[in-house]
C-alpha positions in Angstrom: 190.2 130.5 89.7 188.4 133.9 89.5 189.3 136.2 86.8 191.2 139.4 87.9 190.3 142.8 86.6 192.9 145.7 86.3 192.5 149.4 85.6 195.3 151.9 84.6 196.1 154.5 87.3 197.3 157.8 85.7 198.9 159.0 89.0 201.1 155.9 89.5 201.4 155.1 85.8 200.7 151.5 86.3 197.9 148.9 86.2 196.3 148.3 89.5 193.8 145.5 90.4 190.2 146.5 90.7 188.6 146.0 94.0 185.1 144.5 93.3 183.2 145.5 96.4 179.4 145.7 97.0 179.0 149.2 95.6 180.7 148.1 92.3 178.2 145.3 91.8 175.2 147.5 92.7 176.4 150.2 90.3 176.8 147.8 87.4 173.5 146.1 88.2 171.7 149.4 88.2 173.2 150.3 84.9 172.2 147.0 83.4 168.7 147.1 84.7 168.3 150.7 83.6 169.4 149.8 80.1 167.2 146.8 80.0 164.2 148.8 81.2 164.9 151.5 78.5 165.1 148.9 75.8 161.9 147.2 77.1 160.0 150.5 77.0 161.2 151.3 73.5 160.3 147.8 72.3 156.8 148.1 74.0 155.9 151.3 72.2 157.3 150.1 68.9 155.2 146.8 69.2 152.1 148.8 70.4 152.2 151.1 67.4 152.7 148.2 65.0 150.0 146.1 66.7 147.5 149.0 66.6 148.2 149.7 63.0 147.8 146.0 62.1 144.6 145.7 64.2 143.2 148.8 62.4 144.1 147.4 59.1 142.3 144.1 59.9 139.2 146.0 61.1 139.2 148.2 58.1 139.4 145.1 55.8 136.6 143.5 57.7 134.5 146.7 57.6 135.0 146.9 53.8 134.0 143.3 53.4 130.9 143.8 55.5 130.0 147.0 53.7 130.2 145.1 50.4 128.0 142.3 51.7 125.5 144.8 53.1 125.3 146.6 49.7 124.5 143.2 48.1 121.8 142.5 50.7 120.4 146.0 50.4 120.2 145.6 46.6 118.4 142.3 47.0 116.0 143.9 49.4 115.2 146.6 46.9 114.8 144.0 44.1 112.5 141.8 46.3 110.4 144.9 47.2 110.0 145.9 43.5 109.0 142.3 42.6 106.5 142.2 45.4 105.0 145.5 44.2 104.6 144.0 40.8 102.8 141.0 42.3 100.5 143.3 44.3 99.7 145.3 41.2 98.8 142.1 39.3 96.9 140.8 42.3 94.7 143.9 42.7 94.3 145.0 39.1 94.5 141.8 37.1 93.7 138.6 39.0 91.0 140.0 41.2 89.3 141.9 38.4 89.2 138.6 36.3 87.8 136.7 39.3 85.2 139.5 40.1 86.8 140.1 43.5 87.6 143.4 45.2 91.3 144.5 45.7 92.6 144.0 49.2 93.2 147.7 49.7 95.9 149.5 51.6 94.3 149.1 55.1 94.6 145.3 54.8 98.0 145.3 53.3 99.4 147.7 55.9 97.8 145.8 58.8 100.8 143.4 58.9 103.5 146.1 59.1 105.0 147.9 62.0 105.9 144.8 64.0 109.5 145.8 64.5 108.6 148.4 67.2 107.4 145.6 69.4 111.0 144.2 69.5 114.0 145.6 71.3 116.2 147.0 68.6 118.3 149.2 70.8 121.4 147.1 70.1 121.4 148.0 66.4 120.0 151.6 66.6 123.5 152.9 66.7 124.0 151.6 63.2 121.4 153.5 61.1 121.9 151.5 57.9 121.5 148.2 59.6 118.5 149.5 61.7 116.7 150.8 58.6 117.6 147.7 56.6 116.1 145.5 59.4 112.9 147.4 59.4 112.6 147.1 55.6 113.2 143.3 55.8 110.6 143.0 58.6 108.0 145.0 56.6 108.8 143.0 53.4 108.4 139.7 55.3 105.0 140.7 56.6 103.9 142.0 53.1 105.0 138.7 51.6 102.9 136.8 54.2 99.8 138.9 53.4 100.4 138.3 49.6 100.8 134.6 50.2 97.4 134.5 52.0 96.0 136.6 49.1 97.2 134.1 46.5 95.7 131.3 48.5 92.4 133.1 48.5 92.8 133.7 44.7 93.5 130.0 44.1 90.3 129.1 46.0 88.4 131.7 44.0 89.8 130.4 40.7 88.8 126.8 41.5 85.3 127.9 42.4 85.1 130.0 39.2 86.4 127.0 37.2 83.6 124.8 38.7 81.0 127.5 37.8 82.4 127.9 34.2 82.5 124.2 33.7 78.9 123.9 34.9 77.5 126.7 32.9 75.7 125.6 29.7 78.2 127.0 27.2 78.1 124.8 24.0 75.6 123.6 21.5 74.0 120.2 22.4 74.5 119.1 18.8 77.7 119.4 16.8 77.3 122.2 14.2 78.6 119.9 11.5 75.8 117.5 12.1 73.1 120.1 12.4 70.6 120.4 9.5 68.7 123.4 10.9 68.3 125.5 14.0 64.7 126.7 14.7 64.7 130.0 16.6 61.1 129.6 17.8 61.6 130.6 21.4 58.4 132.0 22.9 54.7 131.8 21.8 54.1 129.9 18.6 51.4 127.8 16.9 51.9 124.2 18.0 52.2 121.9 14.9 50.0 119.2 16.5 47.5 121.0 18.8 47.1 123.9 16.4 46.9 126.6 19.1 49.3 129.2 20.5 51.5 127.6 23.2 54.8 128.9 24.7 57.9 127.2 23.2 60.5 127.4 26.0 63.5 126.1 24.1 65.1 125.8 20.7 64.8 123.0 18.2 67.8 121.4 16.4 66.9 119.4 13.3 69.3 116.5 12.8 69.3 112.9 11.7 67.9 110.1 13.9 70.7 108.8 16.2 72.8 112.0 16.1 74.8 112.4 19.4 73.4 114.8 21.9 76.0 116.4 24.2 75.7 117.8 27.8 76.3 121.5 27.5 78.0 121.8 30.9 79.1 119.7 33.9 76.3 118.5 36.1 74.2 115.7 37.5 71.4 113.9 35.7 68.3 114.4 37.9 65.7 112.9 35.5 65.8 110.6 32.5 62.4 109.3 31.7 59.6 109.1 29.0 57.2 112.0 29.0 54.0 112.1 27.1 54.9 115.5 25.6 58.8 115.5 25.7 59.1 111.9 24.8 62.4 110.5 26.1 63.9 113.5 28.0 66.9 114.2 30.2 67.1 116.9 32.9 70.6 118.0 34.1 71.2 120.1 37.2 74.4 122.1 36.6 74.3 123.8 40.0 74.7 127.6 40.5 71.0 128.0 39.4 71.4 126.4 35.9 69.4 123.5 34.5 69.1 122.0 31.0 66.6 119.7 29.3 67.0 117.5 26.2 63.8 116.2 24.7 62.4 113.9 22.0 65.5 111.5 22.3 65.5 108.1 20.7 67.9 106.6 23.3 69.4 107.5 26.7 73.2 107.4 27.2 73.0 108.7 30.8 70.9 107.7 33.8 69.5 109.5 36.8 72.3 110.2 39.3 75.1 110.1 36.7 77.7 112.9 36.9 78.3 114.2 33.4 80.9 116.5 31.8 80.5 119.1 29.2 80.7 117.5 25.8 79.8 114.0 27.1 77.2 112.2 25.0 74.0 111.8 27.0 71.5 110.6 24.3 70.7 110.3 20.7 68.4 112.5 18.5 64.9 111.0 18.0 61.3 111.8 17.3 59.5 110.7 20.5 56.7 112.5 22.3 54.8 115.3 20.7 57.1 115.8 17.7 56.5 115.9 14.0 60.1 115.0 12.8 63.5 113.9 14.1 65.0 116.7 16.2 66.3 117.8 19.6 64.3 120.2 21.8 66.7 122.0 24.1 65.9 124.2 27.1 68.0 126.3 29.5 66.6 127.4 32.9 68.2 129.8 35.4 66.7 129.7 38.9 63.7 128.0 37.6 63.0 130.5 34.8 63.4 129.6 31.1 65.9 131.7 29.1 66.7 131.6 25.4 69.6 129.1 24.8 70.8 131.1 21.9 72.6 133.4 24.4 75.1 130.7 25.2 76.1 129.4 21.8 78.6 132.1 20.9 81.1 130.6 23.4 81.2 127.5 21.2 81.4 129.2 17.8 83.5 131.7 16.0 81.8 135.0 15.1 81.3 134.0 11.5 79.8 130.6 12.5 77.6 132.2 15.0 76.3 134.8 12.5 75.7 132.0 10.0 73.8 130.0 12.6 71.5 133.0 13.4 71.0 133.7 9.7 70.0 130.1 8.9 67.9 129.8 12.0 66.1 133.1 11.3 64.6 131.7 8.0 60.9 130.8 8.3 60.3 127.2 9.1 57.5 125.1 10.6 57.7 124.4 14.3 58.6 120.8 15.1 57.0 120.3 18.6 
């Protein structure tokens, strides 16, 4: 059974039933819909304000985080650039000077920069910090690549220099502790056997028979034979224009074709050939010309030892061959 609705009538002073016709329902529906719309509008704007505020807060938090991350990246870029500058300084003014090589120069080092302009950076140009940072990273990467190539070249130069240094005659052929006397008779002198002036193209080391004779640099034995004048003699080709000869040996410890290292025993002191006593005759040639071996000994001795060697060698003594 439907519920009945009554309203009080002031004129008749009694309750009368309410007639619920179509207009009544339309009016009530309109009021309800109007109130619902009003509540929806208010709720929408309240939600919108809160959502925008929350979104802005999230974006601000993200921006702060990205800003902090960018500051760290920017600091690392600066540190990397400073470290690269130090490497370039050492490259040009230390390593290349030691290796007798010219510095690369700014024209070569700048040749690899400027590549960013070839790329489309319009997407990040609206962000100056990021745009400039990208260009700095791009330049740094290209400079690092040039420096990597430079260090590869330096490594190859160093290996070649090490081969040259190892080959260069740089030590005495006889241990200073086993040496009795050094005869500084380089140049013209009276030959002890032929009694006439003949060029003496080396130095003589007086030592006991059988004293070890050392190769003075890395090289290859090109001759090891018995000569009428040199007696048993060894020729070593050191490459790079250098050759050494070791004469009047009593015994060979190396043969033609052998590769020898600096400090390796190649023979023993003797008295073979045109010699008047047990000693080693030692020669150094550069590009086919004889040079005084005394110029190479200081690499093997301290200053005091070298000075003492010169002092003892300068004392008058009879030539030995």
